[in-house]
VMD Tcl script that draws the C-alpha trace (Angstrom):
set ca {
  {16.43 31.04 85.15}
  {19.43 29.45 86.87}
  {22.62 31.19 87.91}
  {25.92 30.17 89.39}
  {29.65 29.81 88.88}
  {30.92 26.62 87.23}
  {34.28 25.15 86.30}
  {34.65 23.49 82.87}
  {37.46 20.91 82.80}
  {38.23 19.57 79.30}
  {41.37 19.19 77.21}
  {39.63 20.57 74.08}
  {40.02 24.37 74.28}
  {37.55 24.90 71.42}
  {34.90 22.85 73.25}
  {35.54 24.77 76.48}
  {35.21 28.12 74.74}
  {32.05 27.13 72.88}
  {30.43 25.72 76.03}
  {31.51 28.74 78.09}
  {30.00 31.21 75.62}
  {26.76 29.24 75.53}
  {26.46 29.23 79.32}
  {27.52 32.88 79.67}
  {24.57 33.79 77.48}
  {22.40 32.23 80.20}
  {24.07 34.42 82.88}
  {26.11 31.47 84.19}
  {29.70 32.36 85.07}
  {32.41 30.02 83.81}
  {36.09 29.29 84.45}
  {38.13 26.84 82.40}
  {40.88 24.27 82.96}
  {42.55 22.00 80.41}
  {44.19 19.48 82.75}
  {43.90 17.79 86.14}
  {46.72 19.92 87.54}
  {45.18 23.21 86.43}
  {41.71 22.15 87.65}
  {43.07 21.14 91.08}
  {44.70 24.57 91.45}
  {41.50 26.42 90.56}
  {39.42 24.25 92.92}
  {41.82 25.00 95.75}
  {41.51 28.76 95.16}
  {37.80 29.05 94.27}
  {34.45 27.65 95.30}
  {32.25 26.58 92.38}
  {28.55 25.79 92.27}
  {29.22 22.89 89.88}
  {32.15 21.26 88.08}
  {31.72 20.03 84.48}
  {34.42 17.37 84.17}
  {35.70 15.50 81.12}
  {36.73 11.91 81.79}
  {39.82 11.92 79.55}
  {42.44 14.58 80.27}
  {46.03 14.90 79.08}
  {47.53 14.17 82.52}
  {45.16 11.47 83.77}
  {41.63 10.24 84.34}
  {39.19 13.04 85.12}
  {37.38 10.80 87.61}
  {40.44 11.07 89.86}
  {39.51 14.72 90.44}
  {36.10 13.93 91.98}
  {37.37 13.02 95.48}
  {39.50 16.18 95.54}
  {36.47 18.33 94.70}
  {34.27 16.67 97.34}
  {36.98 16.80 100.02}
  {37.57 20.52 99.43}
  {33.95 21.54 98.75}
  {31.58 18.73 99.87}
  {28.47 20.54 98.62}
  {29.75 20.99 95.03}
  {28.18 18.57 92.52}
  {30.43 17.12 89.80}
  {28.93 16.36 86.37}
  {31.04 14.01 84.24}
  {31.08 14.43 80.45}
  {32.58 11.93 78.02}
  {32.52 11.02 74.35}
  {33.40 7.42 75.27}
  {30.33 6.62 77.33}
  {29.68 3.13 78.62}
  {27.72 1.60 81.44}
  {30.94 0.66 83.23}
  {32.34 4.20 83.12}
  {29.03 5.67 84.26}
  {28.89 3.28 87.22}
  {32.49 4.10 88.11}
  {31.76 7.84 88.00}
  {28.79 7.44 90.33}
  {30.79 5.28 92.72}
  {33.36 8.04 93.01}
  {30.66 10.58 93.89}
  {29.66 12.16 90.57}
  {26.28 13.91 90.61}
  {25.42 12.99 87.02}
  {26.94 11.52 83.86}
  {26.38 13.08 80.41}
  {27.54 11.68 77.04}
  {29.04 14.06 74.47}
  {27.87 15.86 72.48}
  {25.76 17.50 75.19}
  {22.66 19.39 74.10}
  {22.24 22.82 75.66}
  {18.73 22.06 76.91}
  {19.82 18.84 78.57}
  {22.82 20.57 80.13}
  {20.72 23.44 81.53}
  {18.25 21.02 83.09}
  {21.10 19.06 84.67}
  {22.81 22.23 85.92}
  {19.52 23.42 87.45}
  {19.26 20.17 89.42}
  {22.93 20.42 90.38}
  {22.56 23.99 91.70}
  {19.47 22.96 93.69}
  {21.37 20.00 95.13}
  {24.25 22.26 96.11}
  {21.87 24.58 97.98}
  {20.32 21.65 99.81}
  {23.75 20.26 100.70}
  {24.86 23.63 102.03}
  {21.70 23.95 104.14}
  {22.17 20.43 105.48}
  {25.80 21.22 106.30}
  {24.69 24.36 108.16}
  {22.10 22.46 110.17}
  {24.58 19.68 110.93}
  {27.15 22.22 112.08}
  {24.60 23.90 114.36}
  {23.59 20.54 115.83}
  {27.23 19.63 116.44}
  {27.68 22.91 118.32}
  {24.44 22.42 120.25}
  {24.67 18.70 121.00}
  {28.36 17.83 120.66}
  {30.58 16.68 123.49}
  {31.05 20.28 124.64}
  {27.30 20.46 125.29}
  {27.82 18.07 128.22}
  {28.46 20.75 130.83}
  {30.85 20.05 133.66}
  {34.50 20.25 134.65}
  {34.57 17.77 137.52}
  {36.21 14.33 137.27}
  {32.90 12.50 136.70}
  {31.98 14.47 133.58}
  {35.59 14.67 132.38}
  {35.77 10.87 132.51}
  {32.46 10.54 130.71}
  {33.60 12.93 127.98}
  {36.85 11.00 127.44}
  {34.93 7.73 127.16}
  {32.55 9.24 124.61}
  {35.45 10.52 122.49}
  {36.65 6.93 122.13}
  {33.17 5.53 121.46}
  {32.62 8.09 118.65}
  {35.45 6.43 116.73}
  {33.33 3.27 116.41}
  {30.17 4.69 114.79}
  {28.45 1.31 114.37}
  {28.87 -0.08 117.88}
  {25.78 -0.46 120.06}
  {25.91 1.54 123.30}
  {23.88 1.06 126.48}
  {23.45 4.34 128.38}
  {22.43 3.93 132.02}
  {21.58 6.57 134.58}
  {18.87 7.99 136.76}
  {15.89 9.91 135.40}
  {16.87 13.44 134.43}
  {20.62 12.79 134.46}
  {21.10 13.48 130.74}
  {21.00 10.15 128.93}
  {19.44 11.60 125.77}
  {22.04 14.39 125.76}
  {24.77 11.72 125.79}
  {23.04 9.91 122.93}
  {22.87 13.11 120.87}
  {26.53 13.84 121.59}
  {27.48 10.39 120.25}
  {25.41 10.95 117.12}
  {26.35 14.55 116.28}
  {30.06 13.96 116.89}
  {30.20 10.90 114.61}
  {30.22 10.51 110.84}
  {26.47 9.90 111.05}
  {25.84 13.51 112.10}
  {24.38 14.57 108.74}
  {21.83 11.74 108.87}
  {18.74 11.42 111.11}
  {18.78 11.10 114.89}
  {15.58 9.22 115.75}
  {14.62 9.12 119.44}
  {11.97 6.60 120.53}
  {10.52 6.51 124.05}
  {9.53 2.87 124.42}
  {7.23 3.61 127.37}
  {5.33 6.43 125.65}
  {3.96 4.33 122.76}
  {1.29 1.70 123.48}
  {2.55 -1.87 123.10}
  {0.01 -2.56 120.36}
  {1.50 0.21 118.21}
  {5.18 0.01 119.06}
  {6.12 -2.76 116.63}
  {4.56 -0.96 113.66}
  {6.21 2.31 114.75}
  {9.64 0.68 114.85}
  {9.41 -1.56 111.79}
  {6.58 -0.04 109.75}
  {3.80 -2.00 108.06}
  {2.60 -3.08 104.65}
  {-0.65 -1.98 103.09}
  {-3.42 -4.28 104.29}
  {-1.44 -5.63 107.24}
  {-4.39 -4.73 109.48}
  {-7.74 -2.96 109.22}
  {-6.50 0.65 109.15}
  {-3.32 -0.03 107.14}
  {-4.49 1.61 103.92}
  {-0.96 2.26 102.65}
  {2.59 1.15 103.35}
  {4.34 3.00 106.16}
  {8.07 3.15 106.80}
  {9.14 2.38 110.34}
  {11.50 4.48 112.42}
  {14.42 2.15 111.70}
  {13.99 2.94 108.00}
  {13.60 6.65 108.70}
  {16.89 6.54 110.61}
  {18.85 4.79 107.84}
  {22.55 5.81 107.94}
  {21.86 7.67 111.19}
  {21.17 6.77 114.81}
  {18.13 5.25 116.52}
  {17.88 6.01 120.24}
  {15.73 3.53 122.19}
  {14.92 5.30 125.45}
  {13.46 3.31 128.37}
  {14.22 0.07 126.53}
  {13.39 -1.99 129.62}
  {9.71 -1.30 128.90}
  {9.70 -3.46 125.74}
  {7.77 -6.71 126.02}
  {9.66 -9.98 125.56}
  {8.29 -10.58 122.05}
  {9.46 -7.21 120.79}
  {12.80 -7.69 122.56}
  {13.38 -10.79 120.41}
  {12.74 -8.78 117.22}
  {15.07 -6.00 118.36}
  {17.74 -8.64 119.03}
  {17.40 -10.04 115.50}
  {17.65 -6.56 114.06}
  {20.82 -5.80 116.06}
  {22.41 -9.05 114.91}
  {21.55 -8.75 111.20}
  {20.53 -5.10 110.58}
  {17.48 -6.49 108.78}
  {13.79 -6.66 109.63}
  {10.37 -7.27 108.12}
  {7.55 -4.75 108.18}
  {4.38 -5.82 109.96}
  {2.51 -7.90 107.39}
  {5.57 -8.04 105.13}
  {7.51 -11.01 103.77}
  {10.76 -9.49 102.51}
  {13.77 -8.49 104.58}
  {14.68 -4.80 104.63}
  {18.30 -3.91 105.30}
  {19.35 -0.59 106.83}
  {22.50 0.84 108.35}
  {21.74 2.42 111.71}
  {23.54 2.75 114.99}
  {21.40 1.75 117.96}
  {21.80 3.55 121.27}
  {19.69 2.30 124.17}
  {19.00 3.92 127.51}
  {17.39 2.87 130.76}
  {17.15 3.85 134.41}
  {16.24 0.26 135.36}
  {18.71 -2.26 136.75}
  {18.77 -4.54 133.70}
  {20.70 -7.30 135.46}
  {17.91 -7.52 138.02}
  {15.34 -7.41 135.20}
  {17.14 -10.33 133.51}
  {17.16 -12.37 136.73}
  {13.43 -11.71 137.16}
  {12.68 -12.79 133.59}
  {11.50 -9.32 132.49}
  {14.37 -8.73 130.08}
  {16.13 -11.11 127.70}
  {19.64 -12.00 128.75}
  {20.89 -12.28 125.16}
  {19.53 -8.81 124.32}
  {21.08 -7.38 127.48}
  {24.55 -8.56 126.49}
  {24.01 -7.52 122.87}
  {23.13 -4.00 123.97}
  {25.93 -3.79 126.51}
  {28.75 -3.85 123.94}
  {29.87 -0.48 125.31}
  {28.19 0.53 128.60}
  {28.04 4.19 129.62}
  {27.01 5.33 133.09}
  {25.76 8.92 133.37}
  {26.55 10.17 136.91}
  {23.73 11.70 138.97}
  {23.96 15.40 139.79}
  {24.48 14.80 143.53}
  {27.77 13.04 142.67}
  {29.08 16.06 140.76}
  {27.98 19.06 142.77}
  {31.11 20.91 141.64}
  {29.36 21.31 138.27}
  {26.26 23.01 139.71}
  {27.61 26.60 139.36}
  {28.38 25.97 135.66}
  {24.96 24.46 135.05}
  {23.22 27.32 136.85}
  {25.08 29.88 134.75}
  {24.19 27.99 131.57}
  {20.50 27.79 132.46}
  {20.37 31.47 133.44}
  {21.82 32.46 130.05}
  {19.49 30.07 128.25}
  {16.30 31.29 129.93}
  {17.35 34.94 129.75}
  {17.34 34.61 125.97}
  {14.16 32.58 125.91}
  {12.11 34.83 128.19}
  {13.93 38.12 127.50}
  {15.00 38.54 131.09}
  {18.20 40.01 132.55}
  {19.24 37.83 135.45}
  {22.93 38.19 136.23}
  {23.63 35.38 138.70}
  {22.57 33.70 141.92}
  {23.32 34.97 145.41}
  {25.87 33.03 147.51}
  {23.03 31.84 149.76}
  {21.07 30.60 146.75}
  {24.09 28.79 145.34}
  {24.75 27.20 148.74}
  {21.14 26.02 148.82}
  {21.46 24.55 145.34}
  {24.69 22.74 146.18}
  {23.20 21.25 149.37}
  {20.10 19.88 147.63}
  {20.15 16.10 146.88}
  {18.65 16.55 143.37}
  {16.59 13.38 143.00}
  {15.44 14.72 139.63}
  {19.03 15.46 138.61}
  {19.84 18.07 135.94}
  {16.23 18.19 134.74}
  {15.13 19.23 138.25}
  {17.81 21.92 138.42}
  {16.78 23.25 135.01}
  {13.14 23.42 136.10}
  {14.06 25.22 139.33}
  {15.98 27.94 137.46}
  {13.30 28.26 134.79}
  {10.60 28.73 137.44}
  {12.46 31.61 139.10}
  {13.25 33.39 135.83}
  {9.62 33.18 134.73}
  {8.18 34.46 138.03}
  {10.82 36.91 139.28}
  {12.55 39.99 137.88}
  {16.11 39.65 139.18}
  {18.80 40.70 138.69}
  {19.87 37.96 141.17}
  {18.23 34.67 142.03}
  {17.57 34.68 145.77}
  {17.57 31.60 147.99}
  {13.98 32.36 149.04}
  {12.87 32.23 145.41}
  {14.09 28.67 144.89}
  {11.38 26.06 145.40}
  {13.17 22.76 145.90}
  {11.48 19.49 146.70}
  {13.19 18.53 149.96}
  {10.58 15.97 150.90}
  {11.84 13.33 148.50}
  {14.93 11.28 149.22}
  {17.31 10.64 146.30}
  {17.80 7.10 145.03}
  {21.27 5.78 145.81}
  {21.52 3.55 142.75}
  {19.67 2.35 139.70}
  {17.11 0.31 141.62}
  {14.86 -2.60 140.69}
  {11.11 -2.17 140.63}
  {9.61 -1.29 144.02}
  {7.10 -3.89 145.15}
  {3.74 -2.43 146.11}
  {1.44 -5.12 147.49}
  {-2.26 -4.57 147.04}
  {-4.41 -4.70 150.13}
  {-8.08 -4.45 150.95}
  {-9.83 -1.13 150.40}
  {-9.09 1.29 153.18}
  {-9.89 4.83 154.14}
  {-6.26 5.93 154.29}
  {-5.88 9.65 153.97}
  {-2.93 11.29 152.23}
  {-0.28 12.10 154.87}
  {1.24 15.54 155.04}
  {4.71 16.42 153.74}
  {4.58 14.01 150.81}
  {6.08 14.95 147.47}
  {3.92 15.16 144.33}
  {5.34 11.83 143.15}
  {4.56 10.13 146.48}
  {1.00 11.50 146.36}
  {0.64 10.17 142.82}
  {1.91 6.76 143.91}
  {-0.51 6.81 146.82}
  {-3.45 7.56 144.50}
  {-2.38 4.83 142.08}
  {-2.11 2.19 144.79}
  {-5.38 3.12 146.45}
  {-7.22 2.94 143.11}
  {-5.71 -0.47 142.39}
  {-6.53 -1.67 145.89}
  {-10.16 -0.64 145.59}
  {-10.49 -2.41 142.22}
  {-8.59 -5.52 143.38}
  {-5.85 -4.87 140.82}
  {-8.13 -4.39 137.82}
  {-6.25 -1.80 135.75}
  {-9.23 -0.90 133.55}
  {-11.44 -0.10 136.54}
  {-8.60 1.67 138.34}
  {-8.05 3.89 135.30}
  {-11.74 4.75 135.25}
  {-11.65 5.61 138.96}
  {-8.73 7.97 138.36}
  {-10.35 9.38 135.19}
  {-7.35 8.51 133.04}
  {-6.81 6.11 130.15}
  {-5.61 2.56 130.73}
  {-2.46 3.30 128.75}
  {-1.77 6.30 131.00}
  {-2.27 4.11 134.08}
  {0.15 1.50 132.74}
  {2.67 4.22 131.92}
  {2.49 5.56 135.51}
  {2.91 2.05 136.91}
  {6.04 1.63 134.80}
  {7.25 5.17 135.55}
  {7.27 4.56 139.29}
  {8.41 0.96 139.02}
  {5.39 -0.43 140.83}
  {5.23 -4.20 141.03}
  {1.82 -5.39 142.19}
  {0.90 -8.53 144.05}
  {-2.76 -9.22 144.92}
  {-2.24 -10.14 148.53}
  {-3.98 -8.62 151.53}
  {-1.31 -6.68 153.40}
  {-0.99 -3.24 154.89}
  {0.58 -0.89 152.37}
  {0.75 2.29 154.43}
  {4.43 1.97 155.32}
  {5.32 0.88 151.79}
  {3.70 3.93 150.23}
  {5.67 6.35 152.35}
  {8.98 4.85 151.27}
  {8.06 4.12 147.66}
  {10.64 5.25 145.17}
  {10.46 5.58 141.41}
  {12.92 4.63 138.71}
}
mol new
graphics top color blue
foreach p $ca { graphics top sphere $p radius 0.5 }
foreach p [lrange $ca 0 end-1] q [lrange $ca 1 end] { graphics top cylinder $p $q radius 0.2 }
display resetview
């Protein structure tokens, strides 16, 4: 059984009455209008589950009412009814946003089936609108916390970029500075907000799989391709695709991304036909792409195609005035998550937070607050409870890859006072040294997969050269991107 409230718009009062009585017997509430003017007034005052709309009305074309219905109540389906049905009029009705098109006379069974689908569609539209609204609140421009000039300037720039929902944007910034948050703000503040946001970490997917993940594949394209699979660009149709760590793409895949950006078309792996989609591409990196271009690691034409609108996300150390706001936000967030009752931080703790260089940026601050709230009881966060990594110097810019030259095997021990990242770099380099740069053997020595080893090499921006040099001093100063 279906139920709902509908509006019947038809100039024939006898038809309206007969249809209304028939639907009332099915526990469906009805209101009636005999003209465009009367229907517009009722739509302004009431919210209907569905509108049954005649095409010919005494004061105009009923199809002219469809935009008014959808503008006032976007979730309300409109079903067009006409005794003068034709393919052209049906196409025109659908173009204007009609849910369905029924020729008169309409059988009761056919009408009830169509109304059932319309009511279901309305419920789905309302749920989608609710989710979209929540995402806009959670990820909109106001979710970028900060009142200082750096964040205020970023927010103003994003407001302008939102007005061009098809333009490619290159988001640059250090690790942990909030590049994905900026990407989500651009998506959920634009007209694409009700469509998918598809994030892709280009360094987290093995190169051999990345092309099929992005573009999909046809059945039989390779041994395990038993059925056709849609790629993430298809999944994100009408929405936004976020290519994080785009500098990690190999040159061959960069060329295919460039073609897609230019034409919005692509072929699945093993496919022969072009597939066209409408997506906005946002790309992010913490690598100096100009340096990568000069070194031949990144295509120059793709770099300029991505950099239509560049956005720089400032590091946390350049906006320390925002730290109190961020701390308050994270305290509230983790209080709810862990059911704690922390009120604030002590002045000494806040001073300690503001003095820290934050090489891990906002992500590091979030982790520091989360750690205290999990382990302590409050009600205040004390300076002594904050474990901050002071042994790691912050990068001063988006840097190129750090060269780590491989040397002969040595018995170097791990020096004291190194950060976890520096220890990890040390272990990576020593394993590569002892295997003369053989990544497969180095991965075995570290008891990790080769893909994991390659990911760590990219993560820390290690550039290896098989020359016999002393690496001890280089390890101590190694930085990561």
